[in-house]
C-alpha positions, 0 to 999 in steps of 0.5 A: 338964673337959679341960686347956685349950686355947691356940691362939697366933696366926699372923698372917703370912697375915692380914697378907697378906690385909689388903693384898688387902682394902685393894686391894679398897676401892681397886678398889670406890672406883674402880668408884664413882668411875667410875660416877659420872662416867658418870651423865649424861641419855644414860647406859643403866644402866651407871653404876648397876651400876658404883656399885653394885658398887663399894659391894659391894666397898667394903663387902665390903672394909671388914668382910674388912679389919677382920677381918684387921686384929684378927688382924694384929695381935694378939699371943699366942693367938688362941683360949683354951678353958678351963673358964670358957668359949671365948675366940676373940680375933679375935671379942671380949676377953671369954670366952664361957661354953660354956652359951651357945654352939651350934656346928657345922661346916658346908660353905658350898659351898666349904670348911668353917667351925666357925660358933657362936650364942651366947645371951643374955644372953652375947651382949651382954655379950661385946663382939664385934667390929663384923666379926664382927657384920657377917660374922654378919648375913651368915650369918644371910641363909644361915641359918647360926649367926650367928658364925665361930670363925674358922681364919685365923690359927691354923694348923689347919682348921675340922676341927682346931678342932671336935676341941678344942671337942668336949671342952668343948662338944658340937656342935648337931645 
């Protein structure tokens, strides 16, 4: 097996993005409150649209703020790749065995992402964070691999992460 790969966490950008996501939560709550204030017998649907938009903004903001919060407060390495497996501390506090991982780099219409699936029983034992599971639901809706090995906080692109991962496990076709 190759030498271990240690990728340090760089929390500056996640800390800045955390402020953005908190602001999005606030805007979502304001939209919801404005819509609720407009509800009444003569309302033509605009209030419901505001409430729904507020709920979507708030939910997306909560998930992304949760992800950024985890990355922003992480000290040490963000990712460790060893013979024992992949440990992405932003995803899970436990290593995931390479045999349970199938991964690939995908283009999601805007940028590239390193996405992976984790087979059972490793998936259940990994203790994957709530924000990663929430993002995983969205990935599944798009018929993509469930979990994202985020480049956020690593200083690497998805392709740079894939290069390092390829030495331990080949990508799926």
